[in-house]
GUVEX-598843 format. One record per residue (C-alpha): x, y, z; residue in one letter. Coordinates in Angstrom, 3 decimals. Layout:
BEGIN
X_Y_Z_A
...
***
This chain:
BEGIN
135.315_93.972_122.978_M
135.064_97.081_121.121_I
135.931_95.461_117.929_Y
132.953_93.021_118.280_R
130.550_95.999_119.295_I
131.856_97.934_116.273_S
131.105_94.953_113.939_L
127.432_94.630_115.350_S
126.914_98.196_114.831_L
128.233_97.915_111.258_L
125.517_95.175_110.729_S
122.942_97.816_111.976_V
124.327_100.269_109.374_F
123.984_97.588_106.489_L
120.586_96.925_107.910_F
119.465_100.461_107.669_R
120.716_101.110_104.137_L
118.917_97.998_102.848_S
115.590_98.423_104.563_F
112.770_99.493_102.602_P
113.372_102.536_100.347_D
117.002_102.270_101.446_G
119.710_103.392_99.130_S
120.966_99.778_98.775_A
118.271_97.080_99.537_P
120.399_94.311_98.181_L
122.692_94.572_101.319_L
120.093_92.509_102.878_A
122.105_89.487_101.442_F
125.128_90.643_103.720_V
123.810_92.871_106.563_C
124.170_90.190_108.899_L
127.928_89.191_108.216_V
129.603_91.603_110.569_P
126.921_90.516_113.369_L
127.886_86.821_112.758_G
131.717_87.728_112.836_L
131.122_89.412_116.140_A
129.214_86.528_117.615_L
132.308_83.945_116.607_H
133.782_82.727_119.741_G
131.501_84.798_122.151_S
129.997_83.369_125.056_N
126.189_83.581_126.014_A
126.443_86.660_127.757_R
128.311_88.630_125.136_W
126.097_87.098_122.529_G
123.358_88.529_124.434_L
124.761_91.828_124.616_L
125.902_91.976_120.933_L
122.525_90.547_119.653_G
120.712_93.230_121.915_M
122.945_95.977_120.415_I
122.100_95.117_116.641_Y
118.459_94.517_117.448_G
117.823_97.506_119.576_F
119.725_99.916_117.520_T
118.600_98.646_113.993_G
114.841_99.001_115.111_W
115.583_102.632_116.662_L
117.105_103.833_113.501_V
114.441_102.445_111.307_T
111.246_103.095_113.288_V
111.948_106.173_115.155_W
108.849_107.835_113.537_W
106.713_105.766_116.167_I
107.267_108.585_118.355_S
105.521_110.919_115.988_I
102.639_108.690_115.847_G
102.329_108.665_119.666_L
102.438_112.350_119.844_V
99.914_113.041_117.057_R
97.581_110.057_117.749_W
97.741_108.985_121.240_V
98.192_112.490_122.455_N
101.748_111.813_124.233_F
104.131_114.117_125.257_S
107.283_114.084_123.042_E
109.483_112.903_126.121_P
106.785_110.278_126.972_A
106.601_109.314_123.171_A
110.365_108.750_123.210_W
110.338_106.884_126.207_F
107.707_104.281_125.073_W
109.381_104.169_121.628_M
112.625_103.144_123.387_V
110.596_100.254_125.251_V
109.163_99.270_122.007_F
112.932_98.787_120.420_C
114.119_97.111_123.347_F
111.304_94.386_123.461_V
111.417_93.912_119.478_T
115.390_93.528_119.898_A
114.853_90.470_122.276_L
114.627_87.555_119.498_P
118.047_89.005_118.557_Y
119.477_88.916_121.811_G
118.286_85.554_122.425_L
119.829_84.326_119.245_F
123.115_85.697_120.297_G
122.807_84.021_123.716_M
121.904_80.640_122.431_L
124.819_81.133_119.589_H
127.178_81.429_122.559_G
125.586_78.910_124.778_L
125.697_76.211_122.224_F
129.070_77.332_121.191_R
128.323_77.353_117.389_W
131.360_77.669_115.334_K
130.269_79.843_112.414_S
133.026_78.109_109.967_E
131.239_74.927_110.420_S
128.736_74.263_107.696_M
126.398_72.282_110.140_L
126.386_75.433_112.629_D
125.860_77.664_110.090_A
122.590_75.858_108.959_F
121.850_75.974_112.898_R
122.205_79.598_113.167_S
120.263_80.353_110.198_S
117.426_78.153_111.652_I
117.494_79.395_114.905_C
117.459_83.163_114.108_L
114.641_82.351_111.500_T
112.526_80.897_114.188_L
113.355_83.372_116.732_L
112.393_86.315_114.368_I
108.988_84.776_113.100_V
107.661_82.828_116.379_W
108.414_86.008_118.670_F
105.237_88.261_119.088_P
105.628_91.264_117.160_H
103.393_94.385_116.909_I
105.309_95.168_113.735_L
106.695_91.993_112.088_P
109.251_93.259_109.916_G
112.958_92.386_109.265_S
115.737_92.402_106.888_H
113.891_90.209_104.575_V
111.357_92.868_103.731_H
114.145_94.832_101.856_A
113.838_92.768_98.879_L
110.248_93.668_98.054_Y
111.395_95.579_94.965_R
113.149_92.418_93.496_F
110.420_89.968_92.613_P
113.037_87.791_91.052_L
114.352_86.801_94.540_F
110.934_86.762_96.155_T
108.799_84.498_94.023_Q
109.424_81.556_96.570_I
107.172_82.950_98.997_L
104.202_81.140_97.256_D
105.868_77.753_98.617_L
106.511_78.782_102.202_G
105.738_82.237_102.813_G
108.100_84.601_104.618_V
109.628_82.018_106.937_P
111.177_80.257_103.882_L
112.360_83.539_102.101_L
113.911_84.629_105.475_L
115.714_81.411_106.181_F
117.259_81.356_102.671_L
118.438_84.986_103.087_L
119.771_84.263_106.700_N
121.599_80.830_105.375_L
123.292_83.263_102.572_I
124.582_85.604_105.075_N
125.703_82.650_107.349_W
127.414_81.046_104.329_M
129.190_84.261_103.602_L
130.364_84.191_107.409_I
131.480_80.739_106.950_C
133.542_81.484_103.948_L
135.118_84.448_105.608_V
136.212_82.351_108.693_L
137.272_79.344_106.374_R
139.532_81.800_104.306_I
140.957_83.044_107.608_R
141.881_79.322_108.839_K
142.894_78.407_105.518_R
140.120_75.634_105.272_Q
138.397_74.420_102.188_S
136.147_77.347_100.987_V
134.333_74.661_98.354_V
131.265_73.642_100.453_P
130.370_77.229_101.412_A
130.540_78.347_97.785_I
128.522_75.691_96.571_V
125.908_76.183_99.132_T
125.940_79.808_98.206_L
125.615_79.192_94.496_V
122.736_76.393_94.967_A
120.748_78.911_97.036_I
120.879_81.533_94.708_L
120.385_79.203_91.480_C
117.136_77.985_93.287_I
115.865_81.499_94.170_M
116.625_82.952_90.941_T
115.841_79.874_88.640_G
112.393_79.674_90.493_Y
111.585_83.184_90.325_G
112.502_83.360_86.579_T
110.204_80.448_85.977_Y
107.240_81.608_87.847_R
107.616_85.281_86.660_L
107.729_83.900_82.820_G
104.570_81.547_83.708_E
102.493_84.510_84.969_F
103.491_87.001_82.346_H
102.341_84.475_79.802_R
98.981_84.250_81.535_Q
98.553_87.849_81.766_M
98.905_88.209_78.120_K
96.064_85.714_77.358_G
93.848_86.893_80.289_A
90.252_87.662_79.378_D
88.189_90.472_80.766_S
87.088_88.272_83.734_R
90.530_87.826_84.984_Q
91.409_91.620_84.571_I
90.012_94.103_87.386_I
90.243_97.807_86.923_R
90.024_99.649_90.240_I
90.415_103.675_90.626_A
92.121_104.836_93.663_S
91.650_108.128_95.063_V
94.582_109.777_97.370_Q
92.805_112.826_98.918_P
95.874_113.873_101.143_N
93.234_114.999_103.762_I
95.246_116.792_106.704_E
95.522_115.231_110.041_Q
92.587_115.740_112.243_L
91.781_114.498_115.817_K
89.713_111.296_115.271_K
86.371_111.193_117.159_H
86.715_115.045_118.311_A
84.153_117.522_117.347_G
85.349_118.531_113.975_V
84.109_121.659_112.591_R
81.451_121.945_110.262_R
83.835_123.639_107.812_E
86.338_120.892_107.858_E
83.461_118.351_107.337_T
82.408_120.406_104.268_V
85.937_120.564_102.954_S
86.471_117.064_103.488_L
83.313_116.121_101.476_N
84.030_118.559_98.676_K
87.786_117.220_98.402_T
86.553_113.494_98.095_L
83.672_114.294_95.814_A
85.957_116.152_93.353_E
88.349_113.536_93.372_L
85.818_110.815_93.061_T
84.266_112.744_89.792_K
87.988_113.008_88.477_K
88.368_109.331_88.786_A
85.072_108.393_86.967_W
85.891_110.962_84.196_D
89.560_109.957_84.025_T
89.056_106.128_83.975_Y
85.477_105.368_82.812_P
86.344_101.718_82.671_G
86.860_101.360_86.384_A
84.735_98.931_88.038_E
85.427_100.324_91.338_L
86.489_103.275_93.039_V
88.127_103.282_96.526_V
88.628_105.803_99.086_W
91.561_105.148_101.784_P
91.428_105.104_105.521_E
90.892_108.681_106.599_L
92.106_110.851_109.640_P
88.629_111.562_110.537_R
85.348_109.319_111.220_S
82.672_108.739_108.597_I
79.575_106.762_109.648_P
78.850_103.321_108.270_C
75.287_104.411_108.073_D
72.993_104.926_104.957_C
70.840_107.182_107.086_G
73.396_110.024_107.671_D
72.801_112.810_105.334_A
76.538_112.920_104.101_N
76.228_109.394_103.279_I
73.018_109.788_101.286_Q
74.840_112.320_99.076_K
77.533_109.486_98.668_V
74.808_107.040_97.581_V
72.924_109.380_95.277_N
76.619_110.185_93.698_M
77.356_106.255_93.333_V
74.108_105.716_91.424_K
74.593_108.621_89.132_R
78.069_107.017_88.487_S
77.047_103.490_88.038_G
80.290_102.265_89.637_V
80.578_100.743_93.070_S
82.476_102.645_96.003_L
84.389_101.310_99.051_I
85.402_103.696_101.686_F
86.463_103.307_105.453_S
84.042_104.339_108.054_C
83.018_103.788_111.809_I
80.245_101.291_112.656_S
78.561_100.791_116.114_W
77.269_97.977_118.134_E
73.434_97.353_117.757_E
72.523_98.103_121.194_E
73.942_101.701_121.053_G
76.879_103.880_119.961_R
78.424_104.881_123.393_A
81.864_103.684_123.275_G
81.404_100.535_121.430_R
82.586_101.177_117.772_Y
84.526_99.405_115.081_Y
86.995_100.581_112.436_N
85.106_99.270_109.386_S
84.893_99.316_105.644_A
81.813_99.520_103.597_M
80.689_99.173_99.881_M
77.873_101.040_98.237_I
76.868_99.190_94.834_D
75.754_100.859_91.665_P
72.151_100.363_92.807_A
72.918_102.616_96.087_G
72.486_99.647_98.015_T
74.704_100.056_101.364_C
76.618_96.950_102.465_G
78.035_94.615_103.544_P
80.311_96.069_106.213_V
83.704_94.732_107.161_Y
84.520_95.465_110.830_R
88.613_95.609_111.348_K
89.812_92.043_112.914_R
93.507_92.986_113.736_I
93.781_96.242_115.559_L
96.904_98.374_116.086_L
97.953_97.911_119.754_P
98.417_101.101_121.860_F
96.911_102.915_118.973_G
93.289_101.596_118.052_E
93.029_99.735_121.454_Y
94.869_99.225_124.851_L
96.018_95.465_125.337_P
94.977_93.867_128.841_L
92.798_96.820_129.623_E
90.196_94.917_131.319_K
92.496_93.049_133.280_R
94.424_96.050_134.260_F
92.464_99.049_134.244_P
95.240_101.195_135.512_F
96.816_101.114_131.895_L
94.186_103.654_130.629_R
95.648_106.305_133.276_K
99.075_105.704_131.393_I
97.703_105.763_127.807_F
94.581_107.865_128.184_P
94.719_108.723_124.254_G
94.483_105.260_123.085_V
91.161_104.624_121.242_L
88.716_102.040_122.019_K
87.911_100.277_118.896_Y
86.497_96.641_119.205_L
87.929_93.742_117.021_H
85.741_92.503_114.481_G
85.046_88.754_114.034_T
83.659_88.066_110.555_E
85.393_87.418_107.161_T
83.430_89.834_104.636_V
84.191_89.831_101.020_L
82.795_92.456_98.812_F
81.622_91.145_95.509_E
82.104_93.105_92.416_I
81.221_90.220_89.913_T
81.075_86.552_90.304_G
84.635_86.282_89.309_T
85.854_89.386_91.348_K
85.746_89.353_94.991_R
87.499_91.861_97.137_I
89.180_91.117_100.221_I
89.054_94.409_102.349_P
91.893_95.212_104.792_T
92.275_98.223_107.028_L
95.836_99.609_107.275_C
97.915_97.410_109.734_Y
95.771_93.951_108.941_E
97.593_93.439_105.604_V
100.900_92.604_107.241_V
99.454_89.471_108.628_F
99.442_86.430_106.068_P
97.096_84.162_108.457_G
94.341_86.851_108.092_L
94.540_86.889_104.387_I
94.563_83.206_104.085_R
91.133_83.087_105.694_E
89.876_85.761_103.050_F
91.390_83.901_100.416_A
89.897_80.152_101.276_Q
86.539_82.206_101.616_A
86.877_83.172_97.982_G
88.465_86.514_97.875_G
90.825_86.890_94.826_N
91.623_90.688_95.018_V
93.549_92.302_98.038_L
92.518_95.829_98.770_L
94.418_97.786_101.660_N
92.942_101.154_102.707_L
95.517_102.900_104.803_S
96.269_106.375_106.388_D
99.935_106.862_107.426_D
99.649_110.809_107.654_I
99.889_110.117_111.358_W
103.611_109.789_110.956_F
104.374_113.035_109.016_G
107.016_112.751_106.288_D
108.803_109.753_107.598_S
109.448_106.461_105.928_D
106.697_104.910_107.841_A
104.339_104.592_104.779_S
107.171_103.014_102.604_A
107.764_100.266_105.444_I
104.116_99.724_105.625_H
103.993_99.317_101.799_L
106.940_96.738_102.046_A
105.204_94.727_104.841_L
102.099_94.048_102.750_G
103.618_93.329_98.998_V
104.454_89.842_100.100_Y
101.131_88.793_100.401_R
100.248_89.173_96.480_S
102.841_86.553_96.096_I
102.105_84.327_98.884_E
98.371_83.941_97.627_Y
99.000_84.891_94.085_R
96.424_87.784_94.282_I
96.822_91.328_93.200_P
96.796_93.980_95.690_L
95.737_97.550_95.629_V
97.068_99.696_98.308_R
94.878_103.111_98.550_V
96.477_105.646_100.937_T
95.580_109.102_102.215_N
98.630_110.640_101.703_S
101.077_108.571_99.583_G
102.794_105.112_98.680_N
99.718_103.846_97.130_G
100.439_101.163_94.610_V
98.894_98.611_92.259_F
100.803_95.085_92.734_V
100.312_92.201_90.271_Q
100.121_88.413_91.767_P
103.752_88.341_90.883_T
104.681_91.203_93.554_G
105.803_93.453_90.765_E
104.561_96.915_91.364_I
102.831_98.219_88.202_V
105.173_100.874_86.729_P
104.037_104.276_87.423_G
101.457_103.316_90.049_S
103.264_104.339_93.210_R
101.758_107.423_94.338_T
103.882_110.709_95.436_P
103.792_111.597_99.237_V
101.552_114.633_100.333_S
99.670_115.282_97.065_R
96.144_114.596_95.848_Q
96.032_111.798_93.121_V
93.684_109.537_91.274_V
95.199_106.512_89.713_T
94.099_103.183_88.030_S
95.761_100.295_86.336_Y
94.619_97.057_85.185_P
95.465_93.943_87.258_L
95.382_90.183_86.566_F
93.554_87.780_88.720_I
95.057_84.267_88.346_P
92.688_81.445_88.452_Q
94.787_79.183_90.567_K
96.259_79.824_94.317_R
99.593_78.913_95.471_S
101.056_76.025_97.274_L
101.312_78.414_100.272_Y
97.618_78.850_100.205_Y
97.018_75.140_100.567_R
99.692_74.078_103.185_I
100.030_77.141_105.006_G
103.048_77.411_107.369_D
104.006_73.898_106.880_L
107.707_74.960_106.141_F
107.915_76.767_109.429_L
106.628_73.857_111.354_W
109.053_71.578_109.789_L
111.876_74.008_110.538_L
110.833_74.212_114.138_T
110.661_70.307_114.639_I
114.142_70.111_112.963_I
115.447_72.628_115.248_W
114.211_71.001_118.298_L
115.227_67.696_117.404_I
118.727_68.931_116.869_D
118.723_71.008_120.007_A
117.733_67.769_122.200_V
120.205_65.453_120.288_V
122.952_67.969_120.822_T
122.203_68.574_124.505_A
122.154_64.621_125.191_M
125.537_64.287_123.318_H
127.169_67.114_125.449_R
125.860_65.397_128.688_R
127.191_62.109_127.437_R
130.602_63.717_126.881_L
130.682_65.531_130.558_R
129.692_61.984_131.753_D
132.635_60.174_130.073_R
135.243_62.830_131.118_K
133.889_62.868_134.758_R
134.135_58.956_134.700_D
137.715_59.256_133.516_V
138.638_61.709_136.320_L
136.942_59.567_138.654_T
139.073_56.536_137.474_S
142.263_58.497_137.956_L
***
């Protein structure tokens, strides 16, 4: 058993090396091989254990920085933060544990081509369907390799994840067939076919979009200036000292002026989400200064802010974004629709009020409900997302279907210190640009801001350094046509789910018939 556990931990090591900004991202193509070898021949109980070891340890070494955010944002003590982070890792490991259990329960043989497909489908479905606070996996390691990820515009993350899992399981099949001196031709042919499909389609789509970019006119090019102020962490919604407010306003004003001077062709300037509250209120004295500044520049500005319910401000507020146009008109205001659980709101608080005593530092933001676009011109419509929202393709589809064609993500990861949290956040968001064939601008407070073409290619030089004040701007291409995934959504995922359910039912019925026959034979004797 030590051998099997060691193999599971080896998969964790390979996963960590491959995950966003790891030293070897292409290890995502092989990171599950040791785990698959460990599961081979295991029963349901040991499969559950091996899967949980992989999932729990893999998440623990990857998102340990959650404890930093819980201390700085939610005001937990360090022991409490680590405890809840361990709970989080245990819960997020459950899909892998369930996969290991099913692998043993169904007695899948990984040297079998059919069972390799079954394993790949099952793992894909468990990862995608299981409710996640942070929906990441080994598939996001490929975000820096657009050649492999263009297939996202056909079936989204589920399709890419399935193919990546299938490659891993074909390698497992290959190893076991070599051990047993069986033919390796089927596994090799399948591997080559998958890689040819991924790279062939990737080459075709990249070439197609590169040709479109060269012939694009001004209506298909947008120039956005990004301001990264590196504002230090402050306590949100606490009483901020006047000198801190003055310093904040001065920093933003200076960097905004620098953006205007450096990039006179910019059509829009964007501030990131900030670690303190700015009101979405043009009657506010500080906002009036911003309005006057925008009117002088003649360039629209988008920034994050706090908005309140109409009936009053007491305790009913939204994390929001607002645009000020060149005429000085404020609005519209977008209210964040997907909030960060246990950070921006407390799940199930109304049903279980005692949770507030356990998590007293969790904020009380309300969920927005409206799809709001910021129109720069008739052909350039901004999709505003705040921080965490960019990782959810379903939300972005709603904005794209409403006419949005430029994805903007305002983010602040300073709560997590100098960890790789911002790099992981970046990786989880880049795929939206390929899925819907829209450019992405990620504007951050403290680093890892980027400009991404609709091919998923990060514009060279656009990735901002961590913990520095920077202003950047790069032209981005806006395609006229959307993707197949935009039109059909998660059809591939549903088809995969139906196929797996039918196969599971047929397999169960077949095994029942075999048991009945065996019982009849024994009875006749």
